[in-house]
C-alpha positions as CSV (number, residue, x, y, z in Angstrom):
1,M,0.0,0.0,0.0
2,E,1.3,3.5,-0.9
3,Q,1.9,6.0,1.8
4,N,-0.9,8.5,2.6
5,N,1.2,11.4,1.4
6,L,1.7,9.8,-2.0
7,N,-0.7,9.6,-4.9
8,R,-0.6,9.5,-8.6
9,G,-2.1,12.3,-10.6
10,E,-4.0,11.8,-13.8
11,E,-0.7,12.1,-15.7
12,G,0.6,9.0,-13.8
13,V,3.3,11.1,-12.0
14,I,3.8,10.5,-8.3
15,I,2.8,13.5,-6.2
16,N,4.1,13.9,-2.7
17,K,2.2,16.6,-0.8
18,N,4.6,16.6,2.1
19,L,7.8,17.2,0.0
20,S,9.0,20.8,-0.2
21,L,10.6,22.3,-3.2
22,W,13.9,22.7,-1.4
23,E,13.9,19.0,-0.5
24,A,13.2,18.1,-4.1
25,L,16.1,20.3,-5.3
26,I,18.7,19.0,-2.7
27,P,19.6,15.9,-4.8
28,I,19.9,17.9,-7.9
29,F,22.2,20.5,-6.4
30,I,24.5,17.8,-5.0
31,L,24.5,15.9,-8.3
32,I,25.4,19.0,-10.3
33,A,28.2,19.8,-7.8
34,I,29.7,16.2,-8.1
35,L,29.3,16.1,-11.9
36,G,30.9,19.6,-12.2
37,Y,33.9,18.5,-10.1
38,N,34.2,15.3,-12.1
39,V,34.4,17.2,-15.3
40,Y,37.0,19.6,-13.7
41,I,39.2,16.7,-12.6
42,Y,38.6,14.1,-15.4
43,E,37.5,16.4,-18.3
44,S,36.2,14.2,-21.2
45,D,37.0,11.0,-19.2
46,A,34.3,11.9,-16.6
47,T,31.8,9.5,-18.3
48,A,34.2,6.6,-18.1
49,G,33.0,5.9,-14.5
50,P,33.0,9.0,-12.2
51,N,29.8,10.4,-13.6
52,Q,28.1,7.0,-13.2
53,F,28.9,6.9,-9.5
54,A,27.9,10.6,-9.2
55,L,24.4,9.6,-10.4
56,I,24.3,6.8,-7.8
57,M,25.4,9.3,-5.1
58,G,22.6,11.7,-6.3
59,A,20.2,8.8,-6.0
60,A,21.4,8.0,-2.5
61,V,20.8,11.6,-1.4
62,A,17.3,11.5,-3.0
63,A,16.7,8.3,-1.1
64,I,17.6,10.0,2.2
65,V,15.2,12.8,1.4
66,G,12.6,10.1,0.7
67,F,13.2,8.3,4.0
68,R,12.7,11.6,5.8
69,N,9.3,11.8,4.2
70,K,8.4,8.2,5.0
71,I,8.9,6.9,1.5
72,N,9.8,3.2,1.8
73,Y,12.7,1.5,0.1
74,S,10.6,-1.0,-1.9
75,K,8.7,1.9,-3.5
76,M,12.0,3.4,-4.7
77,I,13.2,0.1,-6.0
78,A,9.9,-0.4,-7.9
79,E,10.3,3.0,-9.6
80,I,13.9,2.3,-10.5
81,S,12.8,-1.0,-12.0
82,E,10.2,0.7,-14.1
83,N,12.7,3.2,-15.3
84,I,15.3,0.6,-16.3
85,K,12.5,-1.4,-17.9
86,S,11.7,1.6,-20.1
87,T,15.3,1.7,-21.4
88,A,15.5,-1.9,-22.4
89,G,14.8,-1.1,-26.0
90,A,17.4,1.7,-26.0
91,I,20.1,-0.6,-24.4
92,L,19.5,-3.3,-27.0
93,I,19.7,-0.7,-29.8
94,L,23.0,0.5,-28.4
95,L,24.4,-3.0,-28.4
96,M,23.1,-3.6,-32.0
97,V,24.7,-0.3,-33.1
98,G,28.1,-1.4,-31.6
99,A,27.8,-4.6,-33.6
100,L,26.7,-2.7,-36.7
101,S,29.7,-0.4,-36.6
102,G,32.0,-3.5,-36.3
103,T,30.6,-5.3,-39.3
104,W,30.3,-2.2,-41.4
105,L,34.0,-1.4,-40.7
106,L,35.1,-5.0,-41.5
107,S,33.0,-5.2,-44.7
108,G,34.4,-1.9,-45.9
109,I,31.0,-0.1,-45.9
110,I,32.2,2.8,-43.6
111,P,35.6,3.1,-45.4
112,T,33.7,3.2,-48.8
113,M,31.5,5.9,-47.5
114,I,34.6,7.9,-46.4
115,Y,36.3,7.2,-49.7
116,Y,33.5,8.6,-51.9
117,G,32.6,11.2,-49.4
118,M,36.0,12.7,-49.4
119,Q,35.9,13.1,-53.1
120,I,32.4,14.7,-53.1
121,L,32.4,16.9,-50.0
122,H,34.9,19.8,-50.1
123,P,36.1,20.8,-46.6
124,S,34.7,24.4,-46.9
125,V,31.1,23.1,-47.3
126,F,31.5,19.9,-45.3
127,L,29.8,21.1,-42.1
128,P,26.6,22.5,-43.7
129,A,26.5,19.4,-45.9
130,C,26.5,17.2,-42.8
131,V,23.5,19.1,-41.5
132,V,21.6,18.8,-44.8
133,I,22.4,15.1,-45.3
134,C,21.4,14.1,-41.7
135,S,18.3,16.2,-42.0
136,V,17.1,14.3,-45.1
137,I,18.0,10.9,-43.6
138,S,16.3,11.8,-40.2
139,I,13.1,13.0,-41.9
140,A,13.0,9.8,-44.0
141,T,13.6,7.5,-41.0
142,G,12.0,9.5,-38.2
143,S,14.9,8.7,-36.0
144,S,17.9,10.7,-34.9
145,W,19.4,7.5,-33.4
146,T,19.3,5.7,-36.8
147,T,20.8,8.7,-38.5
148,S,23.8,8.8,-36.1
149,A,24.3,5.1,-36.4
150,T,24.5,5.1,-40.2
151,V,25.5,8.2,-42.0
152,G,26.6,9.9,-38.8
153,I,29.4,7.5,-38.2
154,A,30.6,7.8,-41.8
155,L,30.5,11.6,-41.7
156,I,32.6,11.6,-38.5
157,G,35.1,9.4,-40.4
158,I,35.2,11.8,-43.3
159,G,35.6,14.8,-41.0
160,S,38.4,13.1,-39.2
161,T,40.3,12.4,-42.4
162,M,39.8,16.0,-43.4
163,G,41.3,17.2,-40.1
164,M,38.0,18.8,-38.9
165,P,37.4,19.2,-35.2
166,L,35.2,16.2,-34.3
167,G,33.1,18.2,-31.9
168,M,32.0,20.4,-34.8
169,V,31.3,17.5,-37.1
170,A,29.2,15.8,-34.4
171,G,27.4,19.0,-33.8
172,A,26.5,19.3,-37.4
173,V,25.4,15.7,-37.6
174,L,23.2,16.0,-34.5
175,S,21.7,19.4,-35.6
176,G,20.5,17.8,-38.8
177,A,19.4,14.6,-37.1
178,Y,17.2,16.4,-34.6
179,F,15.8,18.8,-37.2
180,G,14.6,15.8,-39.1
181,D,13.5,13.9,-36.0
182,K,11.3,16.9,-35.0
183,L,9.5,17.2,-38.3
184,S,9.2,13.6,-39.4
185,P,5.7,12.1,-39.0
186,L,7.5,8.8,-38.4
187,S,9.2,10.1,-35.2
188,D,8.0,8.8,-31.9
189,T,8.5,12.2,-30.1
190,T,6.7,14.0,-33.0
191,N,3.7,11.8,-32.3
192,L,4.0,11.9,-28.5
193,A,4.1,15.7,-28.1
194,P,0.7,16.5,-29.8
195,A,-0.8,13.5,-28.0
196,M,0.2,14.9,-24.6
197,A,-0.9,18.5,-25.5
198,G,-4.2,17.5,-27.1
199,T,-3.8,18.3,-30.8
200,D,-3.3,16.3,-34.0
201,L,0.0,15.3,-35.6
202,F,0.0,17.4,-38.8
203,T,-1.3,20.5,-37.1
204,H,1.6,20.1,-34.7
205,I,4.1,19.7,-37.5
206,R,2.8,22.7,-39.5
207,Y,2.9,24.9,-36.3
208,M,6.4,23.7,-35.5
209,L,7.7,25.0,-38.8
210,L,7.2,28.5,-37.6
211,T,10.1,28.1,-35.0
212,T,12.0,25.2,-36.5
213,V,12.7,26.7,-40.0
214,P,14.3,29.9,-38.6
215,T,16.3,27.8,-36.2
216,M,17.6,25.6,-39.0
217,V,18.4,28.7,-41.1
218,L,20.5,30.1,-38.3
219,T,22.1,26.8,-37.7
220,L,23.1,26.5,-41.4
221,I,24.5,30.0,-41.4
222,L,26.6,29.3,-38.4
223,F,28.0,26.1,-39.9
224,V,28.7,27.9,-43.2
225,I,30.7,30.4,-41.3
226,L,32.6,27.7,-39.3
227,G,33.3,25.8,-42.5
228,L,34.8,28.9,-44.2
229,M,36.9,29.6,-41.1
230,Q,38.6,26.2,-41.3
231,D,42.1,26.1,-42.7
232,T,41.8,23.6,-45.6
233,S,45.3,24.1,-47.0
234,E,46.8,21.3,-45.0
235,L,43.9,18.9,-45.1
236,A,44.3,15.4,-46.6
237,N,43.9,16.3,-50.3
238,D,47.0,14.8,-51.7
239,G,45.4,11.4,-52.4
240,T,47.4,9.5,-49.8
241,T,44.3,8.9,-47.6
242,L,42.3,7.7,-50.6
243,T,45.2,5.4,-51.7
244,A,45.5,4.0,-48.2
245,I,41.8,3.1,-48.2
246,K,42.0,1.5,-51.6
247,E,45.0,-0.5,-50.7
248,T,43.4,-1.9,-47.5
249,F,39.7,-2.4,-48.6
250,N,38.0,-3.6,-51.8
251,V,36.1,-0.3,-52.4
252,T,33.0,-0.7,-54.5
253,P,29.6,1.1,-54.7
254,L,27.9,-2.3,-54.2
255,L,28.7,-1.9,-50.5
256,F,26.1,1.0,-50.3
257,I,23.4,-1.7,-50.7
258,V,23.6,-2.5,-47.0
259,P,23.0,1.0,-45.5
260,I,20.3,1.6,-48.2
261,V,18.5,-1.5,-47.1
262,V,18.6,-0.5,-43.5
263,I,17.3,3.0,-44.2
264,V,14.5,1.6,-46.4
265,L,13.5,-0.8,-43.6
266,I,13.3,2.0,-41.1
267,V,11.2,4.1,-43.5
268,K,8.9,1.1,-44.0
269,K,8.4,1.2,-40.2
270,T,10.4,-1.9,-39.5
271,E,11.2,-2.1,-35.8
272,P,14.7,-0.5,-35.3
273,L,16.1,-3.6,-33.6
274,I,15.1,-5.8,-36.5
275,A,16.4,-3.3,-39.1
276,L,19.7,-3.1,-37.2
277,L,20.1,-6.8,-36.9
278,I,19.5,-7.2,-40.6
279,G,22.2,-4.5,-41.1
280,I,24.6,-6.5,-38.9
281,L,24.0,-9.8,-40.7
282,L,24.3,-8.2,-44.2
283,G,27.5,-6.4,-43.0
284,G,29.0,-9.7,-42.0
285,A,28.0,-11.4,-45.2
286,F,29.4,-8.5,-47.3
287,A,32.6,-8.7,-45.3
288,L,33.0,-12.4,-46.3
289,I,32.3,-11.5,-49.9
290,F,34.2,-8.3,-50.4
291,Q,37.0,-8.4,-47.7
292,P,37.9,-12.1,-47.3
293,D,41.6,-11.4,-46.5
294,L,40.7,-8.9,-43.8
295,V,38.1,-11.3,-42.3
296,A,40.7,-14.1,-42.2
297,K,43.3,-11.8,-40.5
298,I,40.8,-10.6,-37.8
299,G,39.9,-14.2,-37.3
300,G,43.5,-15.1,-36.7
301,G,44.2,-16.9,-40.0
302,T,46.1,-16.2,-43.3
303,H,43.4,-17.4,-45.6
304,L,39.6,-17.5,-45.3
305,N,38.0,-20.7,-44.1
306,F,34.9,-21.4,-42.1
307,I,36.5,-21.1,-38.7
308,N,38.5,-17.9,-39.1
309,G,35.7,-16.5,-41.2
310,Y,33.3,-17.1,-38.3
311,K,35.8,-15.7,-35.7
312,G,36.6,-12.7,-37.8
313,V,32.9,-11.6,-38.2
314,M,32.1,-12.5,-34.6
315,N,35.1,-10.5,-33.3
316,A,33.9,-7.5,-35.3
317,I,30.5,-7.8,-33.8
318,T,31.5,-8.3,-30.2
319,V,35.0,-6.9,-29.3
320,E,37.5,-4.2,-30.4
321,T,38.7,-4.6,-33.9
322,T,41.5,-2.5,-35.5
323,I,42.3,-2.5,-39.2
324,E,45.8,-1.2,-40.0
325,T,46.5,0.9,-43.1
326,S,49.5,2.8,-44.4
327,N,47.9,6.0,-43.1
328,K,48.3,6.8,-39.4
329,I,45.1,8.9,-39.3
330,L,43.1,6.0,-40.7
331,N,44.6,3.6,-38.2
332,D,43.0,5.5,-35.4
333,L,39.8,5.9,-37.3
334,F,39.4,2.3,-38.5
335,T,38.9,0.9,-35.0
336,S,35.5,-0.4,-33.8
337,K,34.8,-1.6,-30.2
338,G,31.8,-3.7,-31.1
339,M,29.1,-4.5,-28.6
340,Q,31.7,-4.4,-25.8
341,G,32.4,-0.7,-26.6
342,M,28.8,0.2,-25.8
343,L,28.9,-1.2,-22.2
344,G,30.2,2.1,-20.7
345,T,27.2,3.9,-22.3
346,V,24.8,1.2,-21.0
347,W,26.3,1.7,-17.5
348,L,25.8,5.4,-17.7
349,I,22.1,5.0,-18.7
350,L,21.4,2.4,-16.0
351,C,22.9,4.8,-13.3
352,A,20.9,7.7,-14.7
353,M,17.7,5.6,-14.5
354,V,18.5,4.8,-10.8
355,F,18.7,8.6,-10.1
356,G,15.5,9.3,-12.1
357,G,13.7,6.4,-10.5
358,V,14.3,7.6,-6.9
359,M,13.5,11.2,-7.8
360,E,10.2,9.9,-9.3
361,A,9.5,7.7,-6.3
362,I,9.9,10.5,-3.7
363,G,7.7,12.8,-5.8
364,A,10.5,15.3,-6.5
365,L,9.9,15.5,-10.3
366,A,6.2,16.4,-9.8
367,R,7.1,18.9,-7.1
368,I,9.6,20.7,-9.3
369,T,7.2,20.9,-12.2
370,D,4.3,22.0,-10.1
371,S,6.4,24.8,-8.6
372,L,7.3,26.0,-12.0
373,L,3.6,25.9,-13.0
374,K,2.8,28.3,-10.1
375,M,5.5,30.8,-11.0
376,F,3.9,32.3,-14.1
377,D,1.1,34.9,-14.4
378,T,1.6,35.8,-18.1
379,V,1.6,34.0,-21.4
380,F,5.4,34.4,-21.7
381,G,5.8,33.1,-18.2
382,L,3.8,30.0,-19.1
383,F,6.0,29.3,-22.1
384,A,9.1,30.0,-20.0
385,S,7.9,27.6,-17.3
386,T,7.3,24.9,-19.8
387,V,10.8,25.3,-21.3
388,V,12.5,25.2,-17.8
389,S,10.3,22.2,-16.8
390,C,11.4,20.3,-19.9
391,L,15.0,21.1,-19.3
392,A,14.7,20.1,-15.6
393,L,13.1,16.8,-16.6
394,N,15.9,16.1,-19.1
395,L,18.4,16.8,-16.4
396,T,16.8,14.8,-13.6
397,A,14.8,12.0,-15.2
398,S,17.5,11.6,-17.9
399,D,14.9,10.7,-20.5
400,Q,13.4,12.8,-23.3
401,Y,10.0,11.0,-23.2
402,L,9.5,12.0,-19.6
403,A,10.6,15.5,-20.5
404,I,7.6,15.5,-22.9
405,V,5.0,13.5,-21.0
406,V,5.2,15.1,-17.6
407,P,5.2,18.8,-18.6
408,G,2.7,18.0,-21.4
409,K,0.1,16.6,-19.0
410,M,0.7,19.0,-16.2
411,F,0.7,22.2,-18.3
412,A,-2.2,21.3,-20.7
413,K,-4.9,22.8,-18.5
414,A,-2.9,26.0,-17.9
415,Y,-2.5,26.6,-21.6
416,K,-6.3,26.0,-22.1
417,D,-7.1,28.4,-19.2
418,K,-5.0,31.1,-21.0
419,G,-6.9,30.6,-24.2
420,L,-3.9,29.1,-26.0
421,A,-4.3,26.5,-28.7
422,P,-2.8,23.1,-27.6
423,E,-0.2,23.2,-30.5
424,N,1.5,26.0,-28.5
425,L,2.3,23.5,-25.8
426,S,3.2,20.6,-28.2
427,R,5.6,22.9,-30.1
428,T,7.3,24.0,-26.9
429,L,7.6,20.5,-25.7
430,E,9.5,19.6,-28.9
431,D,11.5,22.8,-29.1
432,T,12.9,21.9,-25.6
433,G,12.1,18.4,-24.4
434,T,13.1,16.6,-27.6
435,V,16.1,18.6,-28.8
436,T,17.9,19.4,-25.5
437,S,18.1,15.7,-24.4
438,V,21.2,15.3,-26.6
439,L,23.1,18.0,-24.7
440,I,23.1,16.2,-21.4
441,P,25.8,13.5,-20.9
442,W,23.8,11.3,-18.6
443,N,20.5,11.6,-20.6
444,T,19.8,8.5,-22.6
445,C,20.0,10.5,-25.8
446,G,23.3,12.3,-24.9
447,A,24.9,9.0,-23.8
448,Y,23.7,7.2,-26.9
449,H,25.0,9.7,-29.5
450,A,28.3,10.2,-27.6
451,G,28.8,6.4,-27.6
452,V,27.8,5.9,-31.2
453,L,29.8,8.8,-32.7
454,G,32.8,8.4,-30.4
455,V,32.7,12.1,-29.5
456,S,32.0,13.1,-25.9
457,T,28.8,15.1,-25.1
458,L,30.8,18.1,-23.8
459,S,32.9,18.1,-27.0
460,Y,30.0,18.4,-29.3
461,L,27.6,20.4,-27.0
462,P,28.8,23.9,-28.1
463,Y,28.2,23.0,-31.8
464,V,24.7,21.5,-31.7
465,F,23.4,24.9,-32.7
466,F,19.9,23.6,-33.6
467,S,19.3,22.2,-30.1
468,I,20.8,25.3,-28.4
469,I,18.8,27.8,-30.4
470,S,15.4,26.0,-30.4
471,P,14.3,26.8,-26.8
472,F,15.3,30.5,-27.3
473,M,13.4,30.6,-30.5
474,T,10.2,29.4,-28.9
475,L,10.7,31.9,-26.1
476,L,11.4,34.7,-28.6
477,F,8.1,34.0,-30.4
478,A,6.3,34.1,-27.0
479,A,8.0,37.3,-25.8
480,F,6.8,39.2,-28.9
481,N,3.5,37.3,-29.0
482,Y,4.3,36.4,-32.6
483,K,2.3,33.6,-34.2
484,I,0.9,32.5,-30.9
485,K,-2.3,30.7,-31.8
486,M,-5.3,31.2,-29.6
487,I,-8.3,28.9,-29.1
488,V,-11.1,29.9,-31.5
489,S,-14.6,29.3,-30.0
490,E,-17.1,27.9,-32.5
491,V,-20.2,30.1,-32.6
492,K,-23.4,28.3,-33.6
493,N,-26.0,30.2,-35.5
């Protein structure tokens, strides 16, 4: 039986009437302090373990607050279990992506993408091209995660061989990926936000264009400027990099069949896990067909047979694989850690879910959101409260879905009371809840993309211009009362 001071609201969020705002904020303040110190001490290595334990310590502090408010241990464990259960799909996808990167490296798919990409994409236009390419793929698939795991990895490789700062390249990839994710009718968050706010999908998408298009224009302008500022005189344009790829891999356009198949499957609404598994199996098969000598070498043999062929593909799927070339830059690039390489990210997500689960169990998430709801008395204040609430949920619950669902349900009546059409709320949820999740290292999205792209969240954070500008754009529209749609009452004759 739940404690008398606990109940679940209509939105399914635990409400603790006895918990004060300051008590709800104590675990957050302590967590931020530990995380900040970890970054100061360990810098980009903070996510290799210290941040994971910081999340556990934050959860322990939240549990102490809970005990003081008579929340029992079993209740906290139950919420942690629910949180971890909700990430099962994401964890499996992470492991599949690790396997995918291994087989796509061994088969020559990623090297082939880099080989042709280097010839097509000039360094001065590379960054805006990354944004456009990832936008198209993300709109087609409805998934920023799939975009990162396919063309995103290849673009990081191309950028690395060009000598581009990888934080910038990852920022361009993610800006395009989240632009497409926001606007695609296939995206889960694009469907979730209007459902929470009480509007329909295509009304939501059309209304989002008002803030999303200007944000993307600014994003592209910034990347064009950054691209022009890059010193391209010493980039790898003497053909040695291309020659090294050709000498090591059998480069052929036929290898593009595999990523095209995966993207088509996602567009056809095939479950991501199934699509990725097919991509892994095809990658392994293409490795045996097009790179038999490499497979044999990775499998510990000198010529291909069943045993070292099996071992070569299996090693690429599961553990670290390095393919040596005559180019030192490529030697660092052509390394995949397989499924094993994703375990650190899985560890981070699990610890984040522990912290989020305890915060949910003690009623802290609802208390913070409810306090924000009471702070506004103007239309702009309502929009600002929604933005802050989404950010707070992304920081504390570590999950973009909760950052949409909780504010969506709790703010819906407030928007209606102000005479605001529900698409104002759904747009604000997406402009903040969806896109800022990638900026937080311990959020499932931040952890995922950092793991897949091999670039730390703090390295790419300053360059994900689309995600940084989006919340400010929605607040700018609210501040000037521009294109803020009101509820139109139907008058019957």
